LOLOVO-902421 format. One line per field, with one value per residue (C-alpha): residue in three letters; residue number from 1; x, y, z. Coordinates in steps of 0.05 Angstrom, whole numbers, plus 5000, padded with zeros to 4 digits. Layout:
// residues N
rest: (ala/...) $
nr: (NUM/...) $
x: (X/...) $
y: (Y/...) $
z: (Z/...) $
***
This chain:
// residues 517
rest: (met/asp/pro/arg/ala/ala/ala/val/phe/arg/asp/arg/gly/ile/thr/val/asp/glu/lys/pro/gly/leu/thr/pro/glu/glu/leu/ser/ala/ile/ile/gly/gly/tyr/asp/gly/val/ala/val/arg/ser/ser/thr/lys/ile/gly/ala/ala/ala/met/asp/ala/ala/leu/pro/arg/leu/lys/val/ile/gly/arg/ala/gly/ile/gly/val/asp/thr/ile/asp/val/pro/ala/ala/ser/ala/arg/gly/ile/val/val/met/asn/thr/pro/phe/gly/asn/ser/ile/thr/thr/ala/glu/his/ala/ile/ala/met/leu/phe/ala/leu/ala/arg/glu/ile/pro/gln/ala/asp/gln/ser/thr/gln/ala/gly/lys/trp/glu/lys/asn/arg/phe/met/gly/val/glu/leu/ala/gly/lys/thr/leu/gly/leu/ile/gly/cys/gly/asn/ile/gly/ser/ile/val/ala/asp/arg/ala/his/gly/leu/lys/met/lys/val/ala/ala/phe/asp/pro/phe/leu/ser/pro/glu/arg/ala/val/glu/leu/gly/val/asp/lys/val/glu/leu/asp/glu/leu/leu/ala/arg/ala/asp/phe/ile/thr/leu/his/thr/pro/leu/thr/asp/gln/thr/arg/gly/ile/leu/ser/arg/asp/ala/leu/ala/lys/thr/lys/pro/gly/val/arg/ile/val/asn/cys/ala/arg/gly/gly/leu/ile/asp/glu/ala/ala/leu/lys/glu/gly/leu/glu/ser/gly/his/ile/ala/gly/ala/ala/leu/asp/val/phe/ala/gln/glu/pro/ala/lys/glu/asn/ala/leu/phe/gly/thr/pro/gly/leu/ile/cys/thr/pro/his/leu/gly/ala/ser/thr/thr/glu/ala/gln/val/asn/val/ala/ile/gln/ile/ala/glu/gln/met/ser/asp/phe/leu/leu/leu/gly/gly/ile/thr/asn/ala/val/asn/val/pro/ser/leu/ser/ala/glu/glu/ala/pro/arg/leu/lys/pro/tyr/met/ala/leu/ala/glu/lys/leu/gly/arg/leu/val/gly/gln/ile/ala/gly/thr/ser/ile/arg/ser/ile/asp/val/glu/val/glu/gly/ala/ala/ala/ala/leu/asn/ile/lys/pro/val/thr/gly/ala/val/leu/ala/gly/leu/met/arg/thr/trp/ser/asp/thr/val/asn/met/val/asn/ala/pro/tyr/leu/ala/lys/glu/arg/gly/ile/gly/val/arg/glu/ile/arg/asn/glu/gly/glu/gly/asp/tyr/his/thr/leu/val/ala/val/thr/val/gly/thr/asp/asp/gly/pro/arg/arg/val/glu/gly/thr/leu/phe/gly/asn/arg/ala/pro/arg/leu/val/lys/ile/phe/asp/ile/pro/val/glu/ala/glu/leu/thr/gly/gln/met/ile/tyr/ile/val/asn/asn/asp/gln/pro/gly/phe/ile/gly/ala/leu/gly/thr/arg/leu/gly/glu/asn/gly/leu/asn/ile/ala/thr/phe/asn/leu/gly/arg/arg/gln/glu/arg/gly/glu/ala/ile/ala/leu/val/ala/val/asp/asp/pro/ile/thr/pro/ala/val/ala/gln/gln/leu/arg/asp/leu/pro/gly/val/arg/glu/val/val/pro/leu/ser/phe) $
nr: (1/2/3/4/5/6/7/8/9/10/11/12/13/14/15/16/17/18/19/20/21/22/23/24/25/26/27/28/29/30/31/32/33/34/35/36/37/38/39/40/41/42/43/44/45/46/47/48/49/50/51/52/53/54/55/56/57/58/59/60/61/62/63/64/65/66/67/68/69/70/71/72/73/74/75/76/77/78/79/80/81/82/83/84/85/86/87/88/89/90/91/92/93/94/95/96/97/98/99/100/101/102/103/104/105/106/107/108/109/110/111/112/113/114/115/116/117/118/119/120/121/122/123/124/125/126/127/128/129/130/131/132/133/134/135/136/137/138/139/140/141/142/143/144/145/146/147/148/149/150/151/152/153/154/155/156/157/158/159/160/161/162/163/164/165/166/167/168/169/170/171/172/173/174/175/176/177/178/179/180/181/182/183/184/185/186/187/188/189/190/191/192/193/194/195/196/197/198/199/200/201/202/203/204/205/206/207/208/209/210/211/212/213/214/215/216/217/218/219/220/221/222/223/224/225/226/227/228/229/230/231/232/233/234/235/236/237/238/239/240/241/242/243/244/245/246/247/248/249/250/251/252/253/254/255/256/257/258/259/260/261/262/263/264/265/266/267/268/269/270/271/272/273/274/275/276/277/278/279/280/281/282/283/284/285/286/287/288/289/290/291/292/293/294/295/296/297/298/299/300/301/302/303/304/305/306/307/308/309/310/311/312/313/314/315/316/317/318/319/320/321/322/323/324/325/326/327/328/329/330/331/332/333/334/335/336/337/338/339/340/341/342/343/344/345/346/347/348/349/350/351/352/353/354/355/356/357/358/359/360/361/362/363/364/365/366/367/368/369/370/371/372/373/374/375/376/377/378/379/380/381/382/383/384/385/386/387/388/389/390/391/392/393/394/395/396/397/398/399/400/401/402/403/404/405/406/407/408/409/410/411/412/413/414/415/416/417/418/419/420/421/422/423/424/425/426/427/428/429/430/431/432/433/434/435/436/437/438/439/440/441/442/443/444/445/446/447/448/449/450/451/452/453/454/455/456/457/458/459/460/461/462/463/464/465/466/467/468/469/470/471/472/473/474/475/476/477/478/479/480/481/482/483/484/485/486/487/488/489/490/491/492/493/494/495/496/497/498/499/500/501/502/503/504/505/506/507/508/509/510/511/512/513/514/515/516/517) $
x: (8046/8094/8139/8121/8055/8091/8132/8068/8043/8109/8115/8046/8068/8031/8068/8064/8083/8093/8070/8058/8041/8001/7954/7882/7897/7960/7922/7866/7918/7949/7895/7867/7930/7918/7875/7878/7896/7918/7912/7917/7872/7905/7885/7816/7784/7720/7674/7718/7779/7738/7712/7784/7800/7748/7744/7806/7803/7772/7789/7807/7840/7841/7897/7856/7784/7754/7731/7703/7756/7730/7664/7635/7568/7605/7650/7590/7555/7617/7628/7691/7703/7723/7759/7785/7823/7776/7816/7889/7890/7834/7878/7919/7858/7826/7890/7892/7821/7841/7902/7856/7812/7872/7895/7826/7818/7886/7896/7963/7979/7962/8002/8061/8060/8055/8111/8159/8144/8176/8111/8093/8017/8002/7936/7912/7908/7857/7837/7785/7791/7767/7751/7677/7658/7609/7637/7587/7606/7572/7586/7605/7635/7706/7741/7686/7687/7762/7753/7699/7747/7801/7752/7730/7803/7802/7740/7694/7621/7605/7540/7535/7489/7493/7431/7470/7490/7450/7428/7469/7532/7521/7519/7582/7618/7592/7560/7491/7456/7419/7387/7426/7387/7400/7474/7479/7446/7488/7558/7615/7659/7635/7676/7655/7669/7624/7635/7611/7545/7481/7454/7514/7533/7526/7503/7530/7489/7474/7411/7448/7504/7453/7427/7495/7512/7544/7619/7620/7685/7683/7733/7729/7781/7731/7711/7705/7634/7605/7605/7577/7643/7610/7564/7623/7661/7603/7596/7670/7667/7605/7636/7578/7629/7691/7737/7742/7797/7795/7838/7793/7760/7705/7757/7826/7882/7858/7911/7858/7796/7750/7759/7834/7851/7786/7797/7792/7809/7862/7879/7921/7930/7890/7939/7889/7922/7992/8034/8089/8050/7986/8019/8052/7988/7942/7993/8004/7930/7906/7959/7939/7865/7875/7920/7869/7816/7857/7887/7835/7769/7768/7733/7751/7728/7694/7646/7603/7599/7590/7653/7679/7742/7798/7782/7708/7719/7738/7679/7630/7655/7611/7550/7563/7569/7503/7470/7495/7467/7400/7396/7416/7364/7305/7328/7329/7261/7225/7258/7247/7181/7215/7190/7221/7273/7276/7340/7330/7384/7367/7405/7481/7476/7441/7506/7542/7552/7489/7509/7557/7506/7454/7504/7517/7442/7434/7496/7467/7397/7417/7453/7384/7396/7471/7529/7579/7545/7580/7570/7588/7541/7484/7452/7459/7423/7368/7356/7357/7300/7260/7269/7263/7311/7298/7341/7312/7351/7322/7368/7326/7340/7287/7296/7369/7427/7437/7393/7392/7325/7309/7238/7222/7158/7133/7072/7048/7060/7119/7169/7217/7278/7318/7388/7437/7509/7529/7589/7589/7619/7578/7518/7453/7383/7332/7266/7240/7172/7151/7169/7225/7279/7351/7398/7468/7462/7518/7534/7477/7409/7336/7279/7215/7145/7099/7039/7059/7039/7068/7114/7138/7209/7217/7190/7237/7298/7280/7273/7339/7373/7346/7380/7446/7441/7471/7439/7488/7439/7364/7327/7252/7200/7125/7071/7027/7012/6987/6996/7048/7118/7186/7248/7318/7360/7434/7460/7529/7513/7472/7398/7382/7316/7294/7305/7271/7210/7210/7208/7150/7112/7115/7048/7036/7093/7074/7140/7212/7269/7341/7389/7463/7507) $
y: (7738/7795/7779/7845/7813/7763/7820/7857/7796/7785/7858/7854/7792/7740/7675/7664/7607/7619/7557/7572/7518/7472/7422/7422/7358/7388/7450/7410/7370/7431/7485/7464/7491/7563/7621/7655/7638/7691/7670/7695/7675/7608/7578/7548/7539/7499/7470/7408/7450/7493/7432/7410/7480/7480/7499/7543/7580/7649/7687/7677/7736/7744/7790/7818/7832/7766/7714/7664/7614/7615/7583/7644/7613/7553/7601/7641/7577/7557/7626/7643/7715/7724/7789/7817/7879/7913/7977/7954/7937/7982/8031/7974/7937/8001/8018/7949/7959/8025/7992/7940/7995/8024/7956/7942/8010/8007/7931/7939/7865/7844/7901/7885/7812/7829/7880/7834/7781/7826/7852/7925/7922/7995/7993/7930/7960/8016/8034/8078/8137/8132/8207/8220/8147/8121/8075/8030/8008/7946/7958/8027/8013/8028/8002/8023/8094/8099/8075/8128/8182/8159/8154/8226/8245/8211/8253/8193/8194/8146/8108/8060/8003/7988/7974/8001/8066/8124/8182/8229/8187/8182/8258/8263/8215/8248/8185/8170/8119/8073/8005/7947/7946/8020/8011/7954/7995/8058/8035/8034/8001/7960/7944/7899/7915/7871/7811/7742/7728/7691/7757/7775/7706/7709/7782/7787/7728/7709/7751/7810/7807/7807/7874/7908/7961/7932/7940/7942/7926/7890/7889/7842/7850/7832/7759/7700/7675/7744/7733/7674/7655/7613/7671/7719/7675/7674/7750/7760/7712/7745/7814/7841/7847/7884/7861/7833/7839/7788/7784/7732/7667/7621/7567/7586/7576/7583/7542/7520/7558/7556/7631/7626/7644/7681/7744/7808/7774/7800/7759/7767/7716/7750/7808/7859/7864/7846/7907/7913/7967/7927/7864/7902/7940/7880/7839/7893/7910/7839/7828/7892/7875/7804/7829/7880/7826/7774/7822/7878/7851/7901/7877/7912/7894/7830/7801/7762/7804/7879/7921/7943/7985/7975/8045/8029/7961/7985/8034/7982/7924/7939/7950/7885/7850/7880/7862/7790/7782/7811/7765/7706/7723/7730/7670/7624/7648/7651/7588/7566/7603/7667/7693/7763/7805/7881/7912/7983/8032/8096/8157/8152/8082/8112/8146/8080/8030/7988/7929/7897/7908/7870/7816/7808/7803/7749/7712/7710/7692/7638/7598/7569/7531/7522/7520/7541/7606/7673/7741/7713/7654/7681/7722/7661/7618/7670/7674/7598/7596/7650/7700/7772/7822/7897/7954/8016/8078/8130/8189/8218/8198/8164/8143/8125/8160/8100/8039/7975/7939/7872/7854/7785/7766/7698/7654/7686/7758/7806/7800/7857/7864/7928/7941/7998/8008/8031/8076/8065/7996/7951/7917/7917/7892/7946/7919/7851/7842/7913/7899/7942/7895/7918/7858/7838/7780/7733/7660/7613/7645/7627/7666/7658/7686/7682/7714/7772/7744/7741/7683/7669/7694/7653/7590/7600/7610/7549/7505/7528/7518/7447/7432/7462/7522/7587/7652/7702/7758/7766/7815/7828/7866/7867/7897/7917/7899/7828/7820/7785/7787/7767/7742/7736/7697/7684/7620/7590/7523/7501/7488/7415/7395/7364/7428/7469/7424/7432/7508/7502/7463/7521/7557/7616/7599/7606/7596/7574/7578/7562/7612/7611/7671) $
z: (1120/1130/1190/1222/1243/1287/1316/1336/1373/1409/1428/1461/1501/1459/1441/1365/1319/1245/1206/1132/1082/1128/1096/1123/1161/1192/1212/1245/1284/1317/1318/1386/1420/1400/1424/1356/1284/1233/1159/1088/1030/1015/1083/1088/1157/1157/1210/1220/1237/1284/1320/1330/1356/1411/1467/1464/1398/1406/1343/1269/1236/1160/1135/1077/1061/1036/1086/1036/1056/1128/1146/1182/1201/1232/1270/1295/1318/1357/1388/1349/1327/1254/1237/1171/1149/1100/1093/1093/1019/0993/0955/0925/0900/0873/0836/0805/0780/0749/0717/0688/0658/0623/0600/0570/0538/0502/0496/0530/0545/0474/0444/0488/0468/0394/0396/0434/0382/0329/0299/0291/0288/0300/0263/0298/0368/0362/0433/0465/0513/0585/0587/0576/0584/0637/0690/0724/0795/0822/0896/0922/0990/1011/0948/0900/0927/0916/0844/0835/0860/0812/0755/0766/0759/0691/0672/0671/0690/0746/0761/0820/0839/0913/0957/1018/0985/1013/0968/1012/1005/0930/0925/0969/0922/0859/0831/0803/0847/0798/0796/0764/0699/0687/0701/0652/0598/0610/0627/0577/0631/0690/0752/0809/0882/0923/0968/0946/0981/0965/0939/0895/0869/0793/0794/0723/0700/0628/0630/0661/0610/0554/0580/0577/0526/0462/0467/0543/0579/0647/0704/0764/0819/0874/0878/0831/0824/0813/0737/0697/0664/0609/0590/0592/0543/0496/0501/0485/0426/0397/0404/0447/0503/0477/0532/0603/0654/0710/0772/0805/0783/0807/0820/0845/0834/0761/0726/0677/0656/0595/0588/0575/0504/0490/0449/0489/0556/0604/0666/0729/0785/0842/0848/0875/0943/0920/0934/0985/1022/1025/1050/1107/1123/1129/1168/1220/1223/1236/1289/1325/1320/1347/1403/1424/1427/1464/1514/1522/1495/1437/1374/1308/1238/1261/1209/1258/1322/1335/1340/1407/1407/1457/1484/1493/1525/1596/1598/1572/1614/1676/1632/1596/1663/1685/1619/1622/1693/1674/1614/1656/1709/1662/1621/1681/1705/1638/1612/1540/1530/1507/1440/1436/1472/1481/1507/1532/1555/1592/1617/1615/1584/1523/1502/1496/1440/1452/1408/1458/1513/1472/1458/1532/1547/1494/1520/1590/1568/1518/1571/1583/1518/1516/1565/1511/1492/1486/1453/1385/1380/1424/1367/1322/1374/1382/1307/1302/1352/1319/1376/1354/1385/1390/1418/1450/1469/1517/1531/1587/1659/1702/1775/1761/1728/1683/1670/1630/1622/1590/1571/1544/1510/1535/1528/1593/1572/1578/1636/1651/1694/1706/1732/1745/1764/1834/1830/1754/1764/1810/1776/1815/1801/1819/1793/1774/1739/1762/1835/1864/1891/1902/1897/1877/1828/1847/1862/1880/1891/1899/1866/1905/1891/1951/1985/2030/2098/2169/2185/2114/2124/2187/2154/2095/2139/2181/2120/2091/2158/2164/2098/2120/2073/2099/2076/2047/2029/2032/1987/1988/1948/1941/1896/1954/2026/2033/1957/1914/1942/1915/1952/1922/1970/1960/1993/2000/1966/1905/1914/1899/1866/1932/1971/1917/1923/1999/1990/1940/1993/2042/2055/2008/1959/1885/1849/1865/1815/1834/1801/1786/1767) $
***
């Protein structure tokens, strides 16, 4: 990694060790001593290394776009943020793809080799023009859109297959948005610009390659595994595929491959991001992103948690504290019977980035299941348990200038808690299960549901006093006179199971739940 990355960390006050060339065993032996690890593509970090890194490791930063060498699901399950730098080498990779197009069209590597061998085979290397040809993009994200722009400059027609490409964006880019089969039938040249996922693995399969236009030329500077290499070899040998230029392979480093030596093949050793500018860009970018996360809580270009800029973090911090407390409250009361979660923001909160707020709710709530949960692995735990999560934004103001509400669906019906910020910084509960209760959620507390009747508060205070428990705050609410009432009592010491049972035995008590914040 460019040494300027280490300089960024040190300038921000973060101690950094530079240890290139570690074996997996050497990495696992030392990784537990670090809060963050910055890597390039040659370093693999799997579940075993992450287990060795816990509980300290918080973030893995990949200087580059591909994270296939990092076990992202394992990181998510362990609460580790994984970041990449999807834009630092975009131009470099796009330019390499364009260079490969030219190399294929004019057989430049083969002509160079022949000429330097003393031959003058001018009639052997009859190329084709790019102008007027149709370029098919499989993937039209950041890199694909740059390739489309360059292709327009070469007077090519561009068609794109990308399920995430909106019709409006396609018009803006000047590309035809098509389905894969139409692209295969129309394209004179095909370039791939998609990550390697379960959906894209082998996207140019044997069947797909058979549907391509005779004489098609294919470029892959994205990820190995997107093309069936055996089928590609057969297509090149049969002449159906006129040429292929590969910068990536299913197995790397590709020191041996059945494709090598096939007529019409051009290969480079994963050079897509290999320019001086790109190496500097991605190194500095990952160092800045990781520093922002470790020092300020900012999350940029994470692949397993919503983004939260360093500028947003201070403003969102009190809302996330409120959201975490509301999630923790309803999680402790509703227990493991939760089937769905609605996170609703209202008023001033509706103008905020809601994803981190939802993450904080889930982190608080999921502590019912795990004591190592955080914003990263909480959504993973919710999904694992089949809990649906929905976000609701209401820009109008109600009784409060700003409000966060959490509603959970349980076996006994929906249960809703609401909270606001006092002075835009101090979290407060304002309603619990449709009963107005103003309370600060802090420390050790007791949630009590009882019949609203004379003498209850005195009996409760007496019983707590007999057990040596000092009351810090006492908050009450009720649905109606002589109806259901709720007490949230903060105490100085934890409530033991024995004391909780004594409180349940008091006349008129329906439910007692010890709480911890």
